N, C-alpha and C positions, 0 to 999 in steps of 0.2 A: 671700488673698495676705499673706504675712508682711512686716512692716515691715522695711526695710534700716537704719531710723534708729531708735535707742532714744530715744523720746520723753521719757523720765525724766531724761536728762541733757541739759542745756541749756547752750550757751556764753553768753558776755556778750551777743552780738549776736543770739541765737536769737530767731525769731519767737514770739509768744504762740501757744497751742494754736488759737485762732481764726485768727490770722494765717497759721498753717501750713497750715491747711485751705483758707483762701482762696487762698494761693499755690498749693498742689497743685492745686485745682480750676481755677485759671486758667492755670498755666504748666507744670506737670509733663506731659512727653511722655507720650503714650498708645501703645498699640501700632499698628502700621501701620494698622489697620483703624479706630484712634481709638475702641476700645469698652472699653478697660480703663484703670484709673488705678493707680499703685503709688507708695507713698512711696519717694523715692530714685531715680525714673526721671530721665532726662537731658532738660533743656530745649535745644531747638535755637533759637537767636537769629541773625537775619540783620539786620545793620546796613547800610542803604543810606546811605552818607555822600555828600551831595551838595556838599562843599566844593569850590570851584574849584581848590584847591590840588592839584598833581599829586604822585604819590608820586616818591621815598620819604619826602619831608617829612611829618612829623606835623602835621596840621591841628588847629586850636583844636576844631573840631567832632568829630573822631576822638578827640581827648584826653577830652572830655566823654563821648562815648559808651563809651570805655573804661572810665571811672569808673563808669558805669551797670553794665556786664558785670561789672566787678570786684565791685561790691556784690552783685549778683545770685548770684555764685559763693559769697558768705558764706552763702547761704542753700540751697545744693544743687548738683547736677552741672548745669554749663551748657556746651554747646558752641556756640561762636560763630564767625561769619565776618563780616568787614566787606569791603564792596565799595566801593571808591573810584570813585564814578561818572564822575569827570573823566578816568580813565584807562581807560574802557570806550568802545566805539563804540556809541553809541545813537542812530541817526538819527531825525529828526523823522517822526511818522507815528502812526497808531491801529493798524495790523495787528500781530500777533505777530511777524512778520518782515518788515522793510521792504527789506532787502538780503541778499546772500550773506554779508557779513561783520558783519551786525548782531547784537550781543551780548545783546540784550534777551531772546530765547528763554531764554538759560541763566539769566538773572537772575530771570525769571518762573518757571522750574521751581524754583529755589532758594526763592523767596517761598512756593511751594506746599509745599515740604517743611518749612518753618520753622514753629516753634510761634509765635515772637514775632518780629514785624518792627519794627526801630527805624528810622523815618525821620529822619534826622540832617541838618539844614540850618543853614548860617549864614543871617543876615538882611542883605540888601543893600538900602539905602535903604527899609527898612520892608517888604520882601517876601521870600519865600523865594527860594532860588537857582535860576537857570535849569535847572539840572540836576534839581532836585527837581519843578519843573513839568513837565519832560520826562517824569519817571517817571509823574507823575500822569496825563498824556495818553496814555502807552504802556499804563497799566493798563486802558485801554479795551479792549484785547484781551481782557480777562476778561469784560466786559460783552459783548461780541460773540460768545463762546463758543470763540474761538480758542485760549485758554490754559486750557480746562477750564471756563470759565464763571465766574460769581461764587461758586458752590459750591466752586471750588477755595480760596477764601480764607475760607470760612465758619469761624466758630469760632477764627480767628486772634486773637492779642493784638496790637495795634499800640501803638507808642509814639512820641512826637515828641520829638526833641532840637532845641532852637533855640540857637543862638550868636549873639552879636553884640558889638559894642564900643561903649564909651559915648563921647560927643562928648568931645573933648579940645581945648579952645579956649584 
């Protein structure tokens, strides 16, 4: 397969040759069957924003996640989507679909299609947000095989974004 990127010309913020190989190995999108890898492929990133702030206001957590996406775009093609969990109906439970208006199955499907999943959460009293905890619990559907089994998340790259404020006294 021919390279879409001229590896001889490097910009100021370009990766080293080794860094580029690592990036491509870990983050570059492969074909639908995940059998091939080509320089220049698009990386699909899903951000699960567990801020308690509702849209359309920008949360600190989303702002930091956006900074990461922006930095990733400096190194290749990135397609990203941010899901603000506070604006979704995700009931308590362990099954793939807990109610008719449960939005978790759609989110789980997007997780399966993403190459990278960023779990973004603020810290409240030293703990992740309740929305992030709910996502962790709802991911049990992958264990039970309802969402395609654990294999559906195999070889995904995951990142964690944690935001918090300092004590101002």
